[in-house]
C-alpha positions as CSV (number, residue, x, y, z in Angstrom):
1,X,35.1,-12.8,50.4
2,X,34.0,-9.3,51.2
3,X,37.4,-8.0,50.1
4,X,37.0,-9.7,46.9
5,X,33.6,-8.3,46.4
6,X,34.8,-4.8,47.2
7,X,37.6,-5.2,44.6
8,X,35.2,-6.4,42.0
9,X,33.0,-3.4,42.7
10,X,35.9,-1.0,42.7
11,X,37.1,-2.5,39.4
12,X,33.7,-1.9,37.7
13,X,33.5,1.7,39.0
14,X,37.0,2.6,38.0
15,X,37.6,0.3,35.1
16,X,36.0,2.3,32.2
17,X,36.5,-0.4,29.5
18,X,34.9,-3.1,31.8
19,X,31.9,-1.1,32.6
20,X,31.5,0.1,28.8
21,X,31.8,-3.5,27.4
22,X,30.0,-5.5,30.1
23,X,26.1,-5.9,29.4
24,X,25.7,-6.9,33.1
25,X,26.5,-3.4,34.1
26,X,23.4,-1.2,33.9
27,X,23.2,1.5,31.4
28,X,22.9,4.3,33.9
29,X,25.9,2.8,35.9
30,X,27.9,2.9,32.6
31,X,27.0,6.4,32.2
32,X,28.0,7.3,35.8
33,X,31.2,5.6,35.8
34,X,32.3,7.3,32.4
35,X,31.0,10.7,33.5
36,X,33.1,10.6,36.9
37,X,36.4,10.1,34.7
38,X,35.7,13.1,32.4
39,X,37.2,16.3,32.6
40,X,35.2,19.5,32.0
41,X,36.8,19.9,28.4
42,X,35.9,16.4,27.6
43,X,32.3,16.9,28.8
44,X,32.2,20.1,26.7
45,X,33.5,18.2,23.6
46,X,30.6,15.7,23.9
47,X,28.2,18.6,23.7
48,X,29.8,19.9,20.5
49,X,28.7,18.9,17.1
50,X,31.0,19.6,14.0
51,X,30.2,19.8,10.3
52,X,32.2,17.7,7.7
53,X,33.0,20.9,5.7
54,X,36.6,20.8,6.9
55,X,37.7,17.4,8.0
56,X,41.5,18.2,8.4
57,X,40.5,20.8,11.0
58,X,37.9,18.3,12.5
59,X,40.5,15.6,12.9
60,X,42.4,18.0,15.2
61,X,39.4,18.9,17.3
62,X,38.5,15.2,17.6
63,X,42.0,14.4,18.9
64,X,41.6,17.1,21.5
65,X,38.4,15.5,22.6
66,X,36.3,18.5,21.5
67,X,33.7,16.7,19.4
68,X,30.8,14.6,20.4
69,X,29.3,14.2,16.9
70,X,30.0,15.1,13.3
71,X,27.3,15.7,10.7
72,X,27.4,14.9,7.0
73,X,30.2,12.3,6.6
74,X,29.0,9.9,4.0
75,X,32.3,8.3,3.1
76,X,32.9,5.2,5.2
77,X,36.7,5.6,5.0
78,X,36.6,9.3,6.3
79,X,34.1,8.0,9.0
80,X,36.4,5.3,10.1
81,X,39.4,7.6,10.1
82,X,37.6,10.2,12.3
83,X,36.3,7.5,14.6
84,X,39.7,5.9,14.9
85,X,40.9,9.1,16.2
86,X,38.2,9.4,18.8
87,X,38.4,5.9,20.1
88,X,42.2,5.2,19.8
89,X,43.8,8.6,20.2
90,X,41.8,10.3,23.0
91,X,42.1,9.6,26.7
92,X,38.8,7.9,27.2
93,X,38.0,6.7,23.7
94,X,34.5,7.9,23.5
95,X,33.2,7.2,20.0
96,X,31.6,9.9,17.7
97,X,28.1,9.9,16.6
98,X,27.7,10.6,12.8
99,X,24.6,12.3,11.7
100,X,22.9,13.1,8.3
101,X,19.7,14.5,7.0
102,X,18.2,11.1,5.8
103,X,14.7,12.5,5.2
104,X,12.9,10.2,2.7
105,X,15.6,7.8,1.7
106,X,19.4,7.7,1.5
107,X,20.1,6.2,-1.8
108,X,16.9,4.6,-2.7
109,X,14.6,7.7,-2.6
110,X,11.0,7.4,-1.5
111,X,8.2,9.8,-1.9
112,X,8.6,13.2,0.1
113,X,7.2,12.6,3.6
114,X,3.9,14.6,2.6
115,X,3.5,12.1,-0.2
116,X,4.2,9.2,2.3
117,X,1.4,10.6,4.7
118,X,-1.0,10.5,1.8
119,X,-0.5,6.7,1.6
120,X,-2.1,6.3,5.2
121,X,0.0,3.1,5.2
122,X,2.2,3.0,8.3
123,X,3.5,-0.5,7.5
124,X,5.0,0.8,4.2
125,X,6.3,4.0,5.5
126,X,8.0,2.0,8.5
127,X,9.6,-0.3,5.8
128,X,10.8,2.6,3.9
129,X,12.5,4.3,6.9
130,X,14.2,0.8,7.6
131,X,15.6,0.8,4.1
132,X,16.9,4.4,4.6
133,X,18.7,3.2,7.9
134,X,20.2,0.1,6.3
135,X,21.6,2.1,3.3
136,X,22.7,5.0,5.5
137,X,24.3,3.1,8.4
138,X,26.5,1.3,5.8
139,X,28.5,4.5,5.3
140,X,28.7,5.1,9.1
141,X,25.7,7.3,9.6
142,X,24.0,6.4,12.9
143,X,21.8,9.3,13.5
144,X,19.2,11.0,11.1
145,X,17.6,14.4,11.6
146,X,14.1,13.0,10.8
147,X,11.1,12.7,11.0
148,X,9.8,16.2,10.8
149,X,6.6,16.1,12.7
150,X,5.7,19.8,12.5
151,X,2.0,20.4,12.0
152,X,1.5,22.5,9.0
153,X,-1.4,24.6,7.9
154,X,0.1,26.9,5.3
155,X,1.5,25.4,2.0
156,X,3.4,28.5,1.4
157,X,6.0,27.2,3.8
158,X,8.5,25.2,1.7
159,X,9.1,22.7,4.5
160,X,5.7,21.4,4.2
161,X,7.1,18.8,1.9
162,X,9.0,17.3,4.8
163,X,6.0,17.2,7.0
164,X,3.1,14.7,7.2
165,X,0.5,17.4,6.9
166,X,-2.1,19.3,9.0
167,X,-3.5,16.7,11.3
168,X,-2.0,15.6,14.7
169,X,-3.3,12.2,14.6
170,X,-1.9,11.3,11.2
171,X,1.4,13.1,11.8
172,X,1.6,11.1,15.1
173,X,1.0,7.6,13.7
174,X,3.3,8.3,10.6
175,X,6.1,9.8,12.8
176,X,6.0,6.7,15.0
177,X,6.3,4.5,11.8
178,X,9.1,6.3,10.6
179,X,11.0,6.3,14.0
180,X,10.5,2.5,14.4
181,X,11.8,2.1,10.9
182,X,15.0,4.2,11.4
183,X,15.6,2.7,14.9
184,X,14.6,-0.8,14.3
185,X,13.8,-3.3,16.9
186,X,17.2,-2.6,18.7
187,X,19.3,0.7,18.4
188,X,22.5,-1.5,19.1
189,X,21.9,-3.2,15.7
190,X,24.7,-1.7,13.3
191,X,21.8,-1.0,10.7
192,X,19.8,0.9,13.0
193,X,20.0,4.9,13.2
194,X,18.7,7.1,16.0
195,X,15.8,9.1,15.0
196,X,15.5,12.9,15.6
197,X,12.0,14.3,15.8
198,X,12.0,18.0,14.6
199,X,11.2,20.8,15.0
200,X,10.5,21.2,18.8
201,X,8.3,23.2,18.6
202,X,5.6,25.0,16.4
203,X,8.0,25.6,13.5
204,X,5.2,24.6,11.1
205,X,3.2,27.7,12.1
206,X,5.6,30.2,10.8
207,X,3.8,33.5,10.2
208,X,3.1,34.1,6.6
209,X,4.6,30.8,5.7
210,X,8.0,32.4,5.6
211,X,10.7,30.0,6.8
212,X,12.5,30.8,10.1
213,X,9.7,33.3,10.8
214,X,8.0,33.8,14.4
215,X,5.1,32.1,15.7
216,X,2.4,33.0,18.0
217,X,0.9,29.7,19.4
218,X,-1.0,29.8,22.9
219,X,0.0,27.1,25.3
220,X,-3.3,25.4,24.6
221,X,-2.8,25.3,21.0
222,X,0.5,23.8,21.6
223,X,-0.7,21.1,23.8
224,X,-3.8,20.2,21.9
225,X,-2.2,20.5,18.3
226,X,1.4,21.2,17.7
227,X,3.0,19.0,20.6
228,X,0.7,16.0,20.0
229,X,3.0,14.1,17.6
230,X,6.1,14.9,19.7
231,X,4.5,13.4,22.9
232,X,3.1,10.3,21.0
233,X,6.6,9.6,19.4
234,X,8.3,10.1,22.9
235,X,5.9,7.8,24.7
236,X,5.2,5.2,22.0
237,X,8.3,5.1,19.7
238,X,11.3,5.1,22.2
239,X,12.4,8.3,20.3
240,X,16.2,8.8,20.7
241,X,16.7,12.6,20.1
242,X,14.8,15.7,19.5
243,X,15.8,18.9,17.6
244,X,14.8,22.3,18.7
245,X,13.2,24.7,16.1
246,X,14.5,27.8,14.6
247,X,11.4,29.9,15.5
248,X,10.6,32.1,18.5
249,X,7.2,31.6,19.9
250,X,5.7,34.4,21.8
251,X,9.3,36.0,21.8
252,X,11.1,33.0,23.0
253,X,13.3,31.1,20.6
254,X,12.8,27.3,21.0
255,X,16.5,26.7,21.8
256,X,16.1,28.9,24.8
257,X,12.6,27.8,25.9
258,X,12.9,26.2,29.3
259,X,9.1,25.6,29.5
260,X,9.1,23.3,26.5
261,X,12.4,21.6,27.0
262,X,12.4,21.1,30.8
263,X,8.7,21.3,32.0
264,X,7.1,19.5,29.1
265,X,9.7,17.4,27.5
266,X,11.6,16.2,30.6
267,X,9.3,16.5,33.6
268,X,5.9,15.7,32.0
269,X,6.9,13.3,29.3
270,X,10.0,11.8,31.0
271,X,12.1,12.0,27.8
272,X,15.4,10.2,28.2
273,X,17.1,11.0,25.0
274,X,19.0,14.2,24.2
275,X,18.1,17.3,22.6
276,X,20.2,18.9,19.8
277,X,19.8,22.4,18.4
278,X,19.2,23.0,14.7
279,X,22.0,24.4,12.7
280,X,23.3,27.5,14.5
281,X,19.8,28.1,16.2
282,X,21.7,28.7,19.4
283,X,23.7,31.7,18.3
284,X,20.9,32.8,16.1
285,X,19.0,33.7,19.3
286,X,21.3,36.8,19.3
287,X,19.5,37.9,16.0
288,X,16.2,37.1,17.5
289,X,17.1,39.7,20.2
290,X,16.9,37.1,23.0
291,X,20.4,37.7,24.1
292,X,23.0,40.3,23.6
293,X,25.8,38.1,22.4
294,X,26.9,34.4,21.7
295,X,27.9,34.0,25.3
296,X,24.4,35.0,26.7
297,X,22.8,32.7,23.9
298,X,25.0,29.6,25.2
299,X,23.9,30.4,28.8
300,X,20.2,30.5,27.9
301,X,20.3,27.3,25.7
302,X,22.2,25.2,28.3
303,X,20.0,26.3,31.1
304,X,16.9,25.7,28.8
305,X,17.9,22.1,28.2
306,X,19.7,22.0,24.8
307,X,22.3,19.1,25.3
308,X,24.2,19.3,22.0
309,X,25.0,22.3,19.8
310,X,25.0,22.0,16.1
311,X,28.0,23.6,14.6
312,X,27.9,27.2,16.0
313,X,30.6,26.6,18.7
314,X,29.3,28.8,21.5
315,X,29.2,25.9,24.0
316,X,33.0,25.2,23.4
317,X,33.7,28.9,23.5
318,X,31.8,30.0,26.7
319,X,30.9,27.0,29.0
320,X,34.1,27.2,31.0
321,X,33.6,30.9,31.8
322,X,29.9,30.6,32.4
323,X,30.7,28.0,35.0
324,X,33.3,30.2,36.7
325,X,30.7,33.0,36.6
326,X,28.1,30.6,38.2
327,X,25.6,31.3,35.3
328,X,25.3,27.6,34.7
329,X,26.0,24.5,36.9
330,X,28.1,21.5,36.6
331,X,25.0,19.5,37.2
332,X,23.3,20.9,34.2
333,X,26.4,19.9,32.1
334,X,26.5,16.6,33.6
335,X,22.8,16.1,32.7
336,X,23.5,17.1,29.1
337,X,26.4,14.8,28.7
338,X,24.6,11.9,30.4
339,X,21.9,12.3,27.8
340,X,24.1,12.1,25.1
341,X,26.2,9.2,26.4
342,X,23.0,7.3,26.9
343,X,22.2,7.2,23.2
344,X,25.7,6.3,22.4
345,X,25.6,3.5,24.7
346,X,22.3,2.4,23.3
347,X,23.6,2.5,19.7
348,X,26.2,0.1,20.7
349,X,28.9,2.5,19.4
350,X,31.4,1.6,22.3
351,X,31.3,-2.2,21.2
352,X,31.2,-1.4,17.5
353,X,32.5,2.0,16.6
354,X,33.6,1.2,13.0
355,X,31.6,0.6,9.8
356,X,32.3,-2.1,7.2
357,X,31.1,0.2,4.3
358,X,29.9,-2.5,2.0
359,X,27.8,0.1,0.1
360,X,27.8,-1.7,-3.4
361,X,25.9,-4.7,-1.9
362,X,23.4,-2.5,0.1
363,X,22.3,0.5,-2.2
364,X,19.5,0.2,-4.7
365,X,18.7,-3.4,-4.0
366,X,15.9,-4.9,-6.0
367,X,13.5,-5.3,-3.0
368,X,14.2,-1.7,-2.1
369,X,13.3,-0.4,-5.6
370,X,10.1,-2.5,-5.4
371,X,9.1,-1.0,-2.1
372,X,9.9,2.5,-3.3
373,X,7.6,1.8,-6.4
374,X,4.8,0.4,-4.2
375,X,4.9,3.3,-1.7
376,X,4.9,5.7,-4.7
377,X,1.8,4.1,-6.1
378,X,0.0,4.5,-2.7
379,X,1.0,8.1,-2.3
380,X,-0.4,9.4,-5.6
381,X,-3.8,11.0,-5.0
382,X,-6.5,10.8,-7.8
383,X,-8.2,14.2,-7.6
384,X,-10.5,14.0,-10.7
385,X,-11.5,11.3,-13.1
386,X,-14.2,12.6,-15.4
387,X,-16.1,10.0,-17.5
388,X,-13.8,7.3,-16.0
389,X,-11.0,8.2,-18.5
390,X,-8.7,6.3,-16.1
391,X,-7.4,3.7,-16.2
392,X,-6.3,4.0,-19.8
393,X,-7.5,1.3,-22.2
394,X,-4.4,1.0,-24.3
395,X,-5.0,4.0,-26.7
396,X,-3.3,3.9,-30.0
397,X,-1.5,7.3,-29.6
398,X,-0.4,9.1,-26.4
399,X,1.0,12.5,-26.6
400,X,3.1,13.3,-23.5
401,X,4.0,16.9,-22.6
402,X,5.7,18.9,-19.8
403,X,8.9,19.6,-18.1
404,X,8.5,16.9,-15.6
405,X,7.8,14.0,-17.7
406,X,11.5,13.3,-17.8
407,X,13.1,15.1,-14.8
408,X,15.0,12.4,-12.9
409,X,16.6,14.8,-10.4
410,X,13.4,16.7,-9.7
411,X,11.0,13.7,-9.2
412,X,13.3,12.8,-6.1
413,X,12.1,15.9,-4.3
414,X,13.6,18.1,-1.6
415,X,16.2,17.1,0.9
416,X,17.9,14.6,-1.1
417,X,21.5,14.8,-0.5
418,X,22.6,11.3,-1.4
419,X,20.2,10.0,-4.1
420,X,21.6,9.6,-7.6
421,X,19.4,10.7,-10.3
422,X,20.8,8.2,-12.7
423,X,18.8,5.6,-10.7
424,X,15.5,7.5,-11.1
425,X,13.2,6.0,-13.7
426,X,11.1,8.9,-15.0
427,X,7.4,8.6,-16.4
428,X,8.5,8.8,-20.0
429,X,11.2,6.1,-19.6
430,X,8.6,3.9,-17.8
431,X,6.0,4.6,-20.4
432,X,8.2,3.6,-23.3
433,X,9.7,0.5,-21.5
434,X,6.1,-0.8,-20.6
435,X,4.1,0.3,-23.6
436,X,6.5,1.5,-26.3
437,X,5.9,-1.5,-28.5
438,X,2.1,-1.4,-28.4
439,X,1.4,2.4,-28.3
440,X,2.6,5.3,-30.5
441,X,4.1,7.5,-27.8
442,X,4.9,11.0,-28.9
443,X,6.9,13.0,-26.4
444,X,7.6,16.8,-26.6
445,X,8.5,18.4,-23.3
446,X,7.7,21.8,-24.7
447,X,9.3,23.5,-21.5
448,X,12.6,22.8,-20.2
449,X,11.8,23.2,-16.6
450,X,9.0,24.4,-14.3
451,X,9.7,28.0,-14.4
452,X,10.4,28.1,-18.1
453,X,8.5,31.0,-19.9
454,X,9.4,30.1,-23.5
455,X,6.2,29.4,-25.2
456,X,7.6,29.0,-28.7
457,X,6.9,25.1,-28.6
458,X,3.2,25.6,-28.1
459,X,2.3,25.4,-31.7
460,X,4.1,22.1,-32.2
461,X,2.5,20.8,-29.0
462,X,-1.1,21.8,-30.4
463,X,-0.6,19.8,-33.5
464,X,0.7,16.8,-31.7
465,X,-2.1,16.8,-29.2
466,X,-4.8,17.1,-31.9
467,X,-3.6,13.8,-33.5
468,X,-3.4,11.8,-30.1
469,X,-6.1,9.8,-28.4
470,X,-4.9,10.9,-25.1
471,X,-2.7,13.8,-23.8
472,X,-0.6,13.2,-20.7
473,X,0.8,16.5,-19.2
474,X,3.4,16.3,-16.5
475,X,3.7,19.6,-14.8
476,X,4.2,21.0,-11.1
477,X,7.3,22.3,-9.6
478,X,11.2,21.6,-9.4
479,X,12.4,20.0,-6.2
480,X,14.3,23.1,-5.5
481,X,11.1,25.2,-5.1
482,X,10.2,23.4,-2.0
483,X,12.0,22.6,1.2
484,X,13.9,24.7,3.6
485,X,14.3,28.3,2.8
486,X,12.0,28.0,-0.2
487,X,8.8,29.6,0.8
488,X,6.4,30.9,-1.9
489,X,3.9,33.7,-1.7
490,X,2.3,32.5,-4.9
491,X,1.3,28.8,-5.3
492,X,0.2,29.0,-8.9
493,X,1.9,26.8,-11.5
494,X,5.4,28.5,-12.2
495,X,6.3,29.9,-15.7
496,X,3.8,29.2,-18.6
497,X,2.7,25.7,-17.5
498,X,-0.8,26.9,-17.0
499,X,-0.9,28.4,-20.4
500,X,0.6,25.2,-21.8
501,X,-2.3,23.2,-20.1
502,X,-4.9,25.6,-21.6
503,X,-3.5,25.3,-25.0
504,X,-3.6,21.4,-24.8
505,X,-7.1,21.3,-23.3
506,X,-8.4,23.3,-26.2
507,X,-6.6,20.9,-28.6
508,X,-7.6,17.6,-27.0
509,X,-10.5,17.2,-24.5
510,X,-8.8,13.9,-23.3
511,X,-6.3,15.7,-21.1
512,X,-4.9,14.0,-18.2
513,X,-2.6,16.2,-15.9
514,X,-0.1,14.6,-13.6
515,X,1.3,17.1,-11.0
516,X,4.7,16.5,-9.4
517,X,5.2,19.0,-6.4
518,X,6.4,19.4,-2.9
519,X,3.3,21.1,-1.6
520,X,-0.3,21.8,-2.4
521,X,-0.5,24.3,-5.6
522,X,-3.4,26.5,-6.3
523,X,-4.8,24.5,-9.3
524,X,-8.5,25.3,-9.4
525,X,-8.5,26.4,-13.1
526,X,-6.2,23.4,-14.1
527,X,-8.6,21.0,-12.5
528,X,-11.5,22.5,-14.4
529,X,-9.7,22.1,-17.7
530,X,-8.4,18.6,-17.2
531,X,-10.3,15.4,-17.7
532,X,-8.3,13.7,-14.9
533,X,-5.9,14.9,-12.3
534,X,-3.2,12.8,-10.5
535,X,-1.3,14.5,-7.8
536,X,2.0,12.6,-7.4
537,X,3.9,14.9,-5.1
538,X,7.6,14.3,-5.8
539,X,7.5,10.5,-5.9
540,X,11.1,9.4,-5.6
541,X,13.5,7.1,-7.5
542,X,10.6,4.9,-8.8
543,X,8.0,7.6,-9.4
544,X,7.9,6.8,-13.2
545,X,6.8,3.1,-12.9
546,X,4.3,4.0,-10.1
547,X,2.6,6.6,-12.1
548,X,2.5,4.6,-15.3
549,X,1.0,1.7,-13.4
550,X,-1.7,3.9,-12.0
551,X,-2.4,5.3,-15.5
552,X,-3.0,2.0,-17.0
553,X,-4.7,0.4,-14.0
554,X,-1.9,-2.0,-13.0
555,X,-2.3,-0.2,-9.7
556,X,-5.4,1.3,-8.2
557,X,-5.2,4.8,-6.6
558,X,-6.1,4.8,-2.8
559,X,-4.2,7.6,-1.4
560,X,-5.9,10.4,0.5
561,X,-5.0,14.1,1.0
562,X,-3.0,14.7,4.2
563,X,-3.4,18.5,3.8
564,X,-6.2,20.6,2.7
565,X,-6.0,22.2,-0.9
566,X,-7.2,25.7,-1.0
567,X,-8.8,27.2,-4.0
568,X,-6.4,30.2,-4.0
569,X,-3.6,31.9,-1.9
570,X,-6.2,34.1,-0.2
571,X,-7.8,31.2,1.7
572,X,-4.8,30.3,3.5
573,X,-4.6,29.4,6.3
574,X,-7.2,26.6,5.5
575,X,-7.5,23.4,7.4
576,X,-10.2,21.1,8.2
577,X,-9.9,20.8,11.9
578,X,-10.6,24.6,12.5
579,X,-12.9,26.0,15.3
580,X,-16.5,26.6,14.2
581,X,-16.8,30.4,15.1
582,X,-20.1,32.0,16.2
583,X,-21.4,32.6,12.8
584,X,-20.2,29.7,10.7
585,X,-20.9,29.6,6.9
586,X,-23.3,26.9,5.7
587,X,-22.9,27.1,2.0
588,X,-25.8,29.2,1.1
589,X,-24.1,32.5,1.4
590,X,-24.2,35.1,-1.4
591,X,-21.2,35.1,-3.6
592,X,-19.5,38.2,-5.0
593,X,-21.3,38.3,-8.3
594,X,-24.9,37.7,-6.9
595,X,-24.7,40.8,-4.7
596,X,-27.1,43.5,-5.8
597,X,-25.9,46.9,-6.6
598,X,-26.3,49.2,-3.5
599,X,-27.4,46.2,-1.5
600,X,-27.9,46.8,2.2
601,X,-25.1,45.7,4.4
602,X,-27.1,43.2,6.2
603,X,-28.1,41.5,2.9
604,X,-24.8,39.6,2.8
605,X,-25.7,37.2,5.7
606,X,-23.1,38.0,8.2
607,X,-21.3,34.7,7.9
608,X,-17.5,33.7,8.1
609,X,-16.6,33.3,4.5
610,X,-14.9,34.9,1.4
611,X,-17.2,36.8,-0.9
612,X,-15.1,35.6,-3.8
613,X,-14.1,32.1,-2.8
614,X,-16.7,31.0,-0.2
615,X,-15.8,28.8,2.6
616,X,-14.9,25.5,1.1
617,X,-11.6,24.3,0.0
618,X,-10.8,23.0,-3.5
619,X,-10.2,19.5,-2.0
620,X,-10.6,18.7,1.6
621,X,-8.2,16.9,4.0
622,X,-8.6,13.1,3.6
623,X,-10.0,13.3,0.0
624,X,-8.9,11.0,-2.7
625,X,-10.5,9.0,-5.5
626,X,-10.2,5.4,-6.7
627,X,-11.0,3.4,-9.9
628,X,-13.2,1.5,-7.4
629,X,-16.5,2.8,-6.0
630,X,-17.2,2.1,-2.3
631,X,-20.6,2.2,-0.6
632,X,-20.8,3.0,3.2
633,X,-23.6,1.3,5.0
634,X,-25.3,2.6,8.1
635,X,-23.1,3.4,11.1
636,X,-23.9,1.8,14.4
637,X,-22.3,2.2,17.8
638,X,-21.7,-0.4,20.5
639,X,-23.3,2.1,22.9
640,X,-24.3,5.7,22.9
641,X,-23.1,6.4,26.5
642,X,-19.4,6.1,27.1
643,X,-18.0,6.0,30.7
644,X,-14.4,6.0,32.1
645,X,-12.2,3.3,30.8
646,X,-14.6,2.2,28.0
647,X,-14.1,1.9,24.3
648,X,-16.6,2.6,21.7
649,X,-16.8,0.2,18.7
650,X,-18.0,1.8,15.6
651,X,-19.5,-0.7,13.1
652,X,-20.6,-0.3,9.4
653,X,-20.6,-2.2,6.1
654,X,-18.3,-1.3,3.2
655,X,-19.1,-2.6,-0.2
656,X,-17.0,-2.3,-3.5
657,X,-19.7,-1.7,-6.0
658,X,-17.3,-1.4,-8.9
659,X,-15.5,-3.8,-11.2
660,X,-12.0,-2.9,-9.9
661,X,-10.4,-4.5,-6.8
662,X,-9.5,-1.6,-4.5
663,X,-8.5,0.0,-1.1
664,X,-10.6,2.4,0.7
665,X,-9.1,4.3,3.6
666,X,-12.1,4.8,5.9
667,X,-11.8,7.6,8.3
668,X,-13.3,8.2,11.7
669,X,-13.9,11.7,12.9
670,X,-15.5,13.2,16.0
671,X,-16.6,16.5,17.4
672,X,-16.9,17.4,20.9
673,X,-20.1,19.7,20.8
674,X,-19.8,21.7,23.9
675,X,-16.8,21.9,26.1
676,X,-15.0,24.3,28.5
677,X,-13.2,25.6,25.5
678,X,-14.1,25.7,21.8
679,X,-12.9,22.6,19.9
680,X,-12.5,21.8,16.2
681,X,-15.5,21.1,13.9
682,X,-14.0,17.5,13.3
683,X,-11.0,15.7,14.5
684,X,-9.5,12.5,13.0
685,X,-9.2,9.9,15.6
686,X,-8.8,6.6,13.7
687,X,-8.6,5.2,10.2
688,X,-8.5,1.8,8.6
689,X,-7.2,0.5,5.0
690,X,-9.7,-1.9,3.8
691,X,-9.1,-4.1,0.7
692,X,-12.1,-5.3,-1.3
693,X,-12.7,-7.3,-4.5
694,X,-15.4,-6.2,-7.0
695,X,-18.7,-6.8,-5.3
696,X,-17.3,-7.7,-1.9
697,X,-19.0,-6.4,1.1
698,X,-17.4,-6.4,4.7
699,X,-18.4,-5.5,8.1
700,X,-15.8,-3.0,9.4
701,X,-15.2,-2.1,13.0
702,X,-13.2,0.9,14.2
703,X,-12.4,1.6,17.9
704,X,-12.5,5.0,19.8
705,X,-11.2,4.8,23.3
706,X,-12.5,7.4,25.8
707,X,-8.9,8.5,26.3
708,X,-8.9,9.6,22.6
709,X,-11.3,12.2,23.5
710,X,-9.1,13.9,26.1
711,X,-7.9,17.5,25.5
712,X,-6.4,20.5,27.4
713,X,-9.5,22.5,28.6
714,X,-10.0,25.8,30.5
715,X,-7.8,24.7,33.4
716,X,-4.9,23.6,31.2
717,X,-5.3,20.1,32.4
718,X,-5.7,17.2,30.0
719,X,-8.9,15.3,30.6
720,X,-12.1,14.0,29.1
721,X,-15.1,16.3,29.7
722,X,-18.7,14.9,30.0
723,X,-20.9,15.9,27.1
724,X,-22.3,15.1,23.7
725,X,-20.3,14.1,20.6
726,X,-20.9,13.9,17.1
727,X,-19.1,11.1,15.1
728,X,-18.7,10.4,11.2
729,X,-17.2,7.6,9.3
730,X,-16.4,8.3,5.7
731,X,-14.1,8.7,2.9
732,X,-12.7,12.3,3.8
733,X,-13.3,15.0,6.3
734,X,-16.4,16.3,4.9
735,X,-18.1,12.9,4.3
736,X,-20.0,10.4,6.4
737,X,-23.3,10.0,8.1
738,X,-23.5,11.7,11.6
739,X,-24.2,9.6,14.7
740,X,-24.1,10.8,18.1
741,X,-23.0,9.5,21.5
742,X,-22.6,10.9,25.0
743,X,-19.7,10.8,27.6
744,X,-20.6,10.7,31.2
């Protein structure tokens, strides 16, 4: 009997196919068995990712076992051909992992992530990511390089479009929702795709908003702000992979940062997935000046903890010689390969390496388009609604202008590689389909695209506008103006769009402006001249119907800003959760034009603000109007003294005092008044979506755990410090009645 048991054990240890297929064998044992059978070259191959640019060359590398992943294959036949080589023509048959940038939809395109964050609707965001996973996985993609959970405080940075904005809490819950959607309930489900949180870390703080630029974030800032979403997604969403950032922080590129990748990610957070570099970010460390050549860069990245190299090939070129020179260890290599194999096993690639490719039955399903329309509706922020001009009451004549009224490509937004503009329904198309038989719709784009400087059509537009009851102007920015490598130093509307708006405002007072953009733009003058403003971001495939539904009241705006809108470029960086400073502005400071000639220096008040634009933003974080009006009752606390292990219950009444059924997103903010280090003036800690019918009143409760008050203090240890706190519940980051409590 003992001999038989020994033989079975030996069979499990030596028989790779048995261990790979048998669910009774533990995951770690499967990894161990396979790793022990691998040669050094086979291990190096797993750490190498190829790009699909030259598949004929890739097939040869795959056959030699020199590829663990290939990115950007979207053809099921090509994917299966490459996989067949890996599984059936290599010694160990380790399957490939196919990756792709599926950022806010694959075929069915949803609003850009910044727009999705404006919805404050984690349920819809998770469903959208699930749809993206289902569509993408049908082509063989089992890994997406999303979500991007960088904290961003500078809208000049083009990649703000891919972010969830400036707040760590909102970004965390949105990131968790996206990851759950991508990865599903079980990674081994063929419709699930591994998520990849990026960019680790601090990339959103790129100096001057210039992409790829350096950052200078202190460790405390990292831990209290920029790392929060990463820690939350690792601990609460079973995150599969993480991508290193392009930037160097304090002179250390992320792909060579041992403190981030080993101390924090692995040791403190116990991350079990694998780390991939961003595109060529390992060899780019040479350009940073962090290494003399690609060999040194490979050494530093491997020792720092980057498991897989994206496309730049330094691992393949130098790992063997680095091992011989004892600059890296085989144990480090084994750890990296184990991390990669772990995710491949969890994805079920060993059991189901091939894809069916039934794309026709999966893409653009009716329920997917309905979801895209609903999420777009809930992402559009109503910034202004003077005289309650919206919703429209079926005017007789509507004049429609602007380059983005019928821009099927641009409304999909940045980072859309696989969306098809022929499926986009634009605002003018939706408007004509829904109301063309009842309303006289006169459409004149005037400008061909957002950067157009040809104003010859202004006279015609002026005449049309004068004859209309209402003017709808669709302006903003083309999709190519935001996203990676598309930073701007000027956030004003491009081309002559502002001049067109002024012309129309003088011709018709009922000007409603709809802005489609990938970032906050500096629109102070445009807001003043418009009767109403809808900020639609880039709303995706179904953006047109969503916007039209909002204009006519078929849907009621409820979105809130996930990012502060500055008045002008000079106010940047401007974000709500800033420190107070020793001389905070209070709104009573002298403005530029009120300063007396030859005034004494001290007459200006000595406060922290701009003489020409004050200290307030154009619109604060969390701001957004509705056709409904909500009335907040008195805020009460379950107790005014909070102790270890306790939870504070915040109670108030919310009443819809309008004639419109609507949704209010109530937000809970706190401030730690005095701590071992200075802390933000407000921090979002919870929010809740509340649906109310006209006249309905409801008792609302929000919870605040004492653990939610923890931060990294003077000793760089995370804990809750005793002291007094302010708390607000309101409709945005500047609203709410202040109440107080204490922590003992």
